[in-house]
BALOBA-1460 file (C-alpha; in Angstrom, 3 decimals):
// residues 234
<rec num="1" residu="m" x="30.151" y="2.461" z="-16.739"/>
<rec num="2" residu="t" x="27.782" y="3.250" z="-15.252"/>
<rec num="3" residu="q" x="28.337" y="2.179" z="-11.410"/>
<rec num="4" residu="p" x="25.602" y="-0.010" z="-9.819"/>
<rec num="5" residu="f" x="22.743" y="1.127" z="-7.672"/>
<rec num="6" residu="t" x="24.593" y="-0.167" z="-3.976"/>
<rec num="7" residu="t" x="21.720" y="-0.527" z="-1.576"/>
<rec num="8" residu="v" x="23.883" y="-1.180" z="2.231"/>
<rec num="9" residu="f" x="22.051" y="-3.101" z="4.830"/>
<rec num="10" residu="a" x="23.136" y="-2.669" z="8.493"/>
<rec num="11" residu="v" x="23.025" y="-5.250" z="10.906"/>
<rec num="12" residu="y" x="23.379" y="-6.792" z="14.159"/>
<rec num="13" residu="d" x="22.847" y="-9.575" z="16.687"/>
<rec num="14" residu="n" x="19.705" y="-10.565" z="17.335"/>
<rec num="15" residu="m" x="17.775" y="-8.304" z="14.791"/>
<rec num="16" residu="t" x="14.548" y="-9.468" z="13.638"/>
<rec num="17" residu="h" x="15.439" y="-11.043" z="10.536"/>
<rec num="18" residu="l" x="11.971" y="-10.360" z="8.346"/>
<rec num="19" residu="d" x="12.940" y="-7.433" z="9.162"/>
<rec num="20" residu="f" x="16.226" y="-7.208" z="7.071"/>
<rec num="21" residu="t" x="15.445" y="-10.557" z="4.936"/>
<rec num="22" residu="g" x="12.293" y="-9.269" z="3.089"/>
<rec num="23" residu="p" x="13.463" y="-5.772" z="2.437"/>
<rec num="24" residu="h" x="16.721" y="-7.829" z="1.099"/>
<rec num="25" residu="q" x="14.658" y="-10.543" z="-1.426"/>
<rec num="26" residu="v" x="12.885" y="-7.116" z="-3.188"/>
<rec num="27" residu="l" x="15.859" y="-4.808" z="-3.310"/>
<rec num="28" residu="c" x="18.627" y="-6.977" z="-4.636"/>
<rec num="29" residu="r" x="16.572" y="-7.028" z="-7.729"/>
<rec num="30" residu="l" x="17.309" y="-3.822" z="-8.120"/>
<rec num="31" residu="p" x="18.487" y="-3.492" z="-11.992"/>
<rec num="32" residu="d" x="22.220" y="-2.774" z="-11.807"/>
<rec num="33" residu="a" x="21.630" y="-3.609" z="-8.170"/>
<rec num="34" residu="q" x="25.112" y="-4.406" z="-5.785"/>
<rec num="35" residu="t" x="23.500" y="-5.528" z="-2.058"/>
<rec num="36" residu="v" x="26.580" y="-5.404" z="0.869"/>
<rec num="37" residu="i" x="24.981" y="-6.727" z="4.440"/>
<rec num="38" residu="a" x="27.712" y="-5.197" z="6.895"/>
<rec num="39" residu="s" x="27.936" y="-4.835" z="10.662"/>
<rec num="40" residu="r" x="29.710" y="-3.188" z="12.794"/>
<rec num="41" residu="d" x="33.024" y="-5.877" z="13.462"/>
<rec num="42" residu="g" x="32.044" y="-7.896" z="9.903"/>
<rec num="43" residu="g" x="31.763" y="-11.919" z="9.912"/>
<rec num="44" residu="d" x="28.567" y="-13.594" z="11.555"/>
<rec num="45" residu="v" x="25.648" y="-12.003" z="12.480"/>
<rec num="46" residu="v" x="23.345" y="-14.173" z="14.880"/>
<rec num="47" residu="a" x="19.938" y="-13.223" z="14.232"/>
<rec num="48" residu="e" x="16.995" y="-13.691" z="15.913"/>
<rec num="49" residu="g" x="16.434" y="-17.207" z="16.090"/>
<rec num="50" residu="n" x="19.724" y="-18.336" z="16.114"/>
<rec num="51" residu="l" x="19.418" y="-17.503" z="12.019"/>
<rec num="52" residu="v" x="22.925" y="-16.894" z="10.796"/>
<rec num="53" residu="v" x="24.462" y="-14.208" z="8.339"/>
<rec num="54" residu="g" x="27.425" y="-14.470" z="7.691"/>
<rec num="55" residu="r" x="30.475" y="-12.773" z="5.086"/>
<rec num="56" residu="t" x="28.584" y="-9.511" z="6.273"/>
<rec num="57" residu="a" x="31.420" y="-6.605" z="5.812"/>
<rec num="58" residu="k" x="32.926" y="-4.463" z="7.816"/>
<rec num="59" residu="l" x="31.066" y="-1.237" z="7.845"/>
<rec num="60" residu="s" x="33.768" y="1.084" z="8.757"/>
<rec num="61" residu="e" x="34.913" y="0.218" z="5.186"/>
<rec num="62" residu="i" x="32.491" y="0.719" z="2.891"/>
<rec num="63" residu="e" x="32.682" y="4.261" z="1.153"/>
<rec num="64" residu="r" x="29.273" y="5.338" z="0.615"/>
<rec num="65" residu="c" x="26.249" y="3.596" z="-0.326"/>
<rec num="66" residu="d" x="23.067" y="4.787" z="-2.435"/>
<rec num="67" residu="l" x="20.713" y="3.425" z="-0.062"/>
<rec num="68" residu="l" x="21.027" y="2.406" z="3.800"/>
<rec num="69" residu="c" x="18.278" y="0.627" z="5.489"/>
<rec num="70" residu="v" x="18.649" y="-0.406" z="9.454"/>
<rec num="71" residu="p" x="16.505" y="-3.332" z="10.049"/>
<rec num="72" residu="g" x="14.980" y="-3.452" z="13.833"/>
<rec num="73" residu="g" x="14.724" y="-5.498" z="16.421"/>
<rec num="74" residu="v" x="13.866" y="-6.364" z="20.026"/>
<rec num="75" residu="t" x="17.558" y="-5.176" z="20.639"/>
<rec num="76" residu="a" x="17.302" y="-2.213" z="18.703"/>
<rec num="77" residu="t" x="17.613" y="0.262" z="21.669"/>
<rec num="78" residu="q" x="20.473" y="-0.979" z="23.034"/>
<rec num="79" residu="v" x="22.502" y="-0.786" z="19.109"/>
<rec num="80" residu="a" x="21.107" y="2.730" z="19.587"/>
<rec num="81" residu="l" x="23.925" y="2.818" z="22.280"/>
<rec num="82" residu="d" x="26.834" y="1.164" z="20.901"/>
<rec num="83" residu="e" x="28.641" y="4.635" z="19.479"/>
<rec num="84" residu="d" x="30.174" y="2.837" z="16.736"/>
<rec num="85" residu="f" x="27.339" y="1.378" z="15.146"/>
<rec num="86" residu="v" x="25.681" y="4.925" z="15.074"/>
<rec num="87" residu="s" x="28.637" y="6.244" z="14.328"/>
<rec num="88" residu="e" x="28.887" y="4.882" z="10.526"/>
<rec num="89" residu="i" x="25.464" y="4.585" z="10.449"/>
<rec num="90" residu="r" x="25.574" y="8.521" z="10.961"/>
<rec num="91" residu="r" x="28.404" y="8.902" z="8.563"/>
<rec num="92" residu="l" x="27.011" y="6.543" z="5.916"/>
<rec num="93" residu="g" x="23.765" y="8.278" z="6.026"/>
<rec num="94" residu="a" x="25.115" y="11.581" z="5.683"/>
<rec num="95" residu="r" x="26.164" y="9.879" z="2.428"/>
<rec num="96" residu="s" x="23.406" y="7.962" z="0.584"/>
<rec num="97" residu="t" x="21.050" y="9.311" z="-1.272"/>
<rec num="98" residu="y" x="17.790" y="7.663" z="0.620"/>
<rec num="99" residu="v" x="18.539" y="6.947" z="4.263"/>
<rec num="100" residu="t" x="16.259" y="3.466" z="5.204"/>
<rec num="101" residu="s" x="14.664" y="1.952" z="8.046"/>
<rec num="102" residu="v" x="11.911" y="-1.151" z="8.661"/>
<rec num="103" residu="c" x="10.360" y="-1.274" z="12.466"/>
<rec num="104" residu="t" x="12.896" y="0.216" z="15.118"/>
<rec num="105" residu="g" x="15.532" y="-0.211" z="12.933"/>
<rec num="106" residu="s" x="14.257" y="4.454" z="12.319"/>
<rec num="107" residu="l" x="15.018" y="4.248" z="16.429"/>
<rec num="108" residu="i" x="18.868" y="3.661" z="15.865"/>
<rec num="109" residu="l" x="18.767" y="5.837" z="12.720"/>
<rec num="110" residu="g" x="17.115" y="8.771" z="15.068"/>
<rec num="111" residu="a" x="20.059" y="7.717" z="17.827"/>
<rec num="112" residu="a" x="22.385" y="8.830" z="14.202"/>
<rec num="113" residu="g" x="20.848" y="12.092" z="14.308"/>
<rec num="114" residu="l" x="18.781" y="11.567" z="10.973"/>
<rec num="115" residu="l" x="15.516" y="11.670" z="12.414"/>
<rec num="116" residu="q" x="15.160" y="15.407" z="13.610"/>
<rec num="117" residu="g" x="12.458" y="17.379" z="12.531"/>
<rec num="118" residu="k" x="10.756" y="14.296" z="10.229"/>
<rec num="119" residu="r" x="8.075" y="12.290" z="9.865"/>
<rec num="120" residu="a" x="9.026" y="8.692" z="10.581"/>
<rec num="121" residu="a" x="7.203" y="5.235" z="11.040"/>
<rec num="122" residu="c" x="8.101" y="2.296" z="13.508"/>
<rec num="123" residu="h" x="6.680" y="-0.528" z="15.033"/>
<rec num="124" residu="w" x="3.205" y="0.790" z="17.142"/>
<rec num="125" residu="a" x="4.458" y="-0.853" z="20.549"/>
<rec num="126" residu="w" x="7.969" y="1.064" z="20.122"/>
<rec num="127" residu="r" x="7.089" y="4.342" z="18.357"/>
<rec num="128" residu="e" x="7.036" y="6.247" z="21.433"/>
<rec num="129" residu="l" x="10.443" y="6.829" z="21.933"/>
<rec num="130" residu="l" x="10.972" y="8.121" z="18.531"/>
<rec num="131" residu="t" x="10.665" y="11.132" z="19.944"/>
<rec num="132" residu="e" x="13.644" y="10.871" z="22.147"/>
<rec num="133" residu="f" x="15.103" y="11.914" z="18.922"/>
<rec num="134" residu="g" x="13.480" y="14.832" z="17.604"/>
<rec num="135" residu="a" x="11.296" y="12.648" z="15.246"/>
<rec num="136" residu="t" x="7.636" y="12.964" z="14.077"/>
<rec num="137" residu="i" x="5.644" y="10.226" z="15.161"/>
<rec num="138" residu="d" x="3.474" y="8.962" z="11.943"/>
<rec num="139" residu="t" x="1.318" y="6.135" z="11.917"/>
<rec num="140" residu="g" x="1.949" y="5.129" z="8.221"/>
<rec num="141" residu="r" x="3.054" y="1.882" z="7.546"/>
<rec num="142" residu="v" x="5.642" y="3.592" z="4.866"/>
<rec num="143" residu="v" x="6.107" y="6.767" z="5.630"/>
<rec num="144" residu="r" x="8.512" y="9.082" z="3.159"/>
<rec num="145" residu="d" x="9.960" y="12.483" z="4.585"/>
<rec num="146" residu="g" x="12.304" y="14.301" z="2.291"/>
<rec num="147" residu="n" x="15.271" y="11.282" z="1.721"/>
<rec num="148" residu="t" x="13.834" y="9.321" z="4.174"/>
<rec num="149" residu="f" x="11.675" y="6.541" z="3.963"/>
<rec num="150" residu="t" x="10.665" y="4.196" z="7.093"/>
<rec num="151" residu="g" x="8.909" y="1.284" z="7.664"/>
<rec num="152" residu="g" x="6.289" y="-0.057" z="10.346"/>
<rec num="153" residu="g" x="6.477" y="-3.557" z="11.876"/>
<rec num="154" residu="v" x="8.053" y="-6.175" z="10.686"/>
<rec num="155" residu="t" x="6.003" y="-7.542" z="7.351"/>
<rec num="156" residu="a" x="6.067" y="-3.627" z="6.316"/>
<rec num="157" residu="g" x="9.347" y="-3.833" z="5.100"/>
<rec num="158" residu="i" x="7.898" y="-5.882" z="1.853"/>
<rec num="159" residu="d" x="5.828" y="-2.716" z="1.161"/>
<rec num="160" residu="f" x="8.709" y="-0.455" z="2.125"/>
<rec num="161" residu="a" x="10.763" y="-2.474" z="-0.533"/>
<rec num="162" residu="l" x="8.768" y="-2.252" z="-3.512"/>
<rec num="163" residu="t" x="7.539" y="1.656" z="-2.700"/>
<rec num="164" residu="m" x="11.441" y="1.933" z="-2.836"/>
<rec num="165" residu="v" x="11.483" y="-0.385" z="-5.704"/>
<rec num="166" residu="a" x="8.316" y="1.788" z="-7.277"/>
<rec num="167" residu="k" x="10.786" y="5.309" z="-6.354"/>
<rec num="168" residu="i" x="13.891" y="4.370" z="-7.531"/>
<rec num="169" residu="a" x="13.020" y="1.409" z="-10.842"/>
<rec num="170" residu="g" x="9.306" y="2.799" z="-11.318"/>
<rec num="171" residu="e" x="6.297" y="1.766" z="-10.747"/>
<rec num="172" residu="a" x="5.733" y="-0.756" z="-13.748"/>
<rec num="173" residu="y" x="8.775" y="-2.854" z="-12.346"/>
<rec num="174" residu="a" x="7.818" y="-3.378" z="-8.335"/>
<rec num="175" residu="k" x="4.331" y="-3.852" z="-10.161"/>
<rec num="176" residu="a" x="5.860" y="-7.064" z="-11.706"/>
<rec num="177" residu="l" x="8.067" y="-7.156" z="-8.452"/>
<rec num="178" residu="t" x="5.015" y="-8.148" z="-6.539"/>
<rec num="179" residu="l" x="3.495" y="-10.635" z="-9.260"/>
<rec num="180" residu="g" x="6.363" y="-12.132" z="-9.467"/>
<rec num="181" residu="y" x="6.798" y="-12.747" z="-5.321"/>
<rec num="182" residu="e" x="3.274" y="-13.262" z="-5.691"/>
<rec num="183" residu="y" x="2.615" y="-10.607" z="-2.775"/>
<rec num="184" residu="a" x="-1.360" y="-10.942" z="-2.185"/>
<rec num="185" residu="p" x="-1.660" y="-10.549" z="1.697"/>
<rec num="186" residu="a" x="-4.490" y="-12.789" z="3.150"/>
<rec num="187" residu="p" x="-3.117" y="-13.170" z="6.958"/>
<rec num="188" residu="p" x="-5.528" y="-15.407" z="8.584"/>
<rec num="189" residu="f" x="-6.127" y="-13.468" z="11.781"/>
<rec num="190" residu="p" x="-6.776" y="-10.074" z="10.565"/>
<rec num="191" residu="g" x="-5.419" y="-7.915" z="13.788"/>
<rec num="192" residu="g" x="-1.726" y="-7.212" z="12.250"/>
<rec num="193" residu="r" x="-2.054" y="-3.195" z="13.829"/>
<rec num="194" residu="p" x="-4.064" y="-2.703" z="17.591"/>
<rec num="195" residu="e" x="-6.605" y="-1.497" z="15.700"/>
<rec num="196" residu="l" x="-7.827" y="-4.212" z="14.228"/>
<rec num="197" residu="a" x="-7.126" y="-6.711" z="17.405"/>
<rec num="198" residu="e" x="-9.059" y="-7.903" z="19.624"/>
<rec num="199" residu="p" x="-8.775" y="-5.906" z="22.967"/>
<rec num="200" residu="e" x="-7.636" y="-8.896" z="24.623"/>
<rec num="201" residu="t" x="-5.457" y="-9.372" z="22.380"/>
<rec num="202" residu="v" x="-4.086" y="-6.166" z="22.700"/>
<rec num="203" residu="a" x="-4.344" y="-6.058" z="26.682"/>
<rec num="204" residu="a" x="-2.121" y="-9.479" z="26.459"/>
<rec num="205" residu="y" x="0.421" y="-8.492" z="24.154"/>
<rec num="206" residu="n" x="0.769" y="-5.088" z="26.368"/>
<rec num="207" residu="r" x="1.253" y="-7.003" z="29.261"/>
<rec num="208" residu="m" x="4.059" y="-9.124" z="27.831"/>
<rec num="209" residu="m" x="5.981" y="-5.917" z="26.338"/>
<rec num="210" residu="a" x="5.606" y="-3.789" z="29.425"/>
<rec num="211" residu="k" x="8.432" y="-6.268" z="31.086"/>
<rec num="212" residu="v" x="11.074" y="-4.565" z="28.787"/>
<rec num="213" residu="m" x="9.449" y="-1.153" z="27.507"/>
<rec num="214" residu="d" x="10.962" y="0.570" z="31.125"/>
<rec num="215" residu="q" x="14.200" y="-0.728" z="29.848"/>
<rec num="216" residu="r" x="14.158" y="-0.001" z="26.195"/>
<rec num="217" residu="r" x="12.797" y="3.250" z="27.418"/>
<rec num="218" residu="a" x="16.039" y="3.852" z="29.078"/>
<rec num="219" residu="e" x="18.026" y="3.244" z="26.259"/>
<rec num="220" residu="a" x="16.481" y="5.327" z="24.438"/>
<rec num="221" residu="r" x="15.978" y="7.993" z="26.819"/>
<rec num="222" residu="e" x="20.003" y="7.469" z="27.197"/>
<rec num="223" residu="a" x="20.509" y="7.508" z="23.306"/>
<rec num="224" residu="g" x="18.274" y="10.617" z="23.203"/>
<rec num="225" residu="e" x="20.602" y="12.392" z="24.623"/>
<rec num="226" residu="r" x="23.756" y="11.180" z="23.349"/>
<rec num="227" residu="m" x="22.251" y="12.165" z="20.095"/>
<rec num="228" residu="r" x="21.361" y="15.838" z="21.068"/>
<rec num="229" residu="a" x="24.968" y="16.250" z="22.446"/>
<rec num="230" residu="q" x="26.582" y="14.895" z="19.067"/>
<rec num="231" residu="a" x="24.538" y="17.935" z="17.522"/>
<rec num="232" residu="g" x="24.756" y="20.321" z="20.003"/>
<rec num="233" residu="v" x="21.400" y="20.426" z="20.734"/>
<rec num="234" residu="a" x="19.917" y="21.767" z="24.112"/>
């Protein structure tokens, strides 16, 4: 019998749930797909906004997968310091055909040592932190470097997932899914990237982010130091 194509979403408390649910909705439609949602401890995970993702598997009990996906969240740099979580990402990523992330999930891939020397995407407000992990910042909405695919911020997860479907199941299948999901973005406010937004909107967002970025930078720096020590990189 043909083995199913297994996708594992590695989730955690306070993740941005659209980083997970958007790609999950697309990737679970892959032909002969098996989609597993897993967390460090198994059981319930509470995402941002108190959305409960229940009955998750335990990461350490998953032997392998074809595609590993790590969503992002405001706690991504904290999770990057959780060695129990990161070690499982490192283990599964080393064996999977595709290593992927959405938004700040790429920082967790970085902490696992999976982005060294690679180009990677991240949410625009956080992407400078990729350099802590030996990655090269790419401003693309979906970025491929070898078997690594990374999506930009939040809504880019759907673009990323459709890109993966085209890679795995073919462009015709991906186009059919795009039509089936009526994926035809027409945002009411065309300012979803800093180069498109009004200057005062960018300034307001940056002021809001400034309250947390010092802590996030410190966490990313520590996670990068741990990653280099693990890899024996000076």
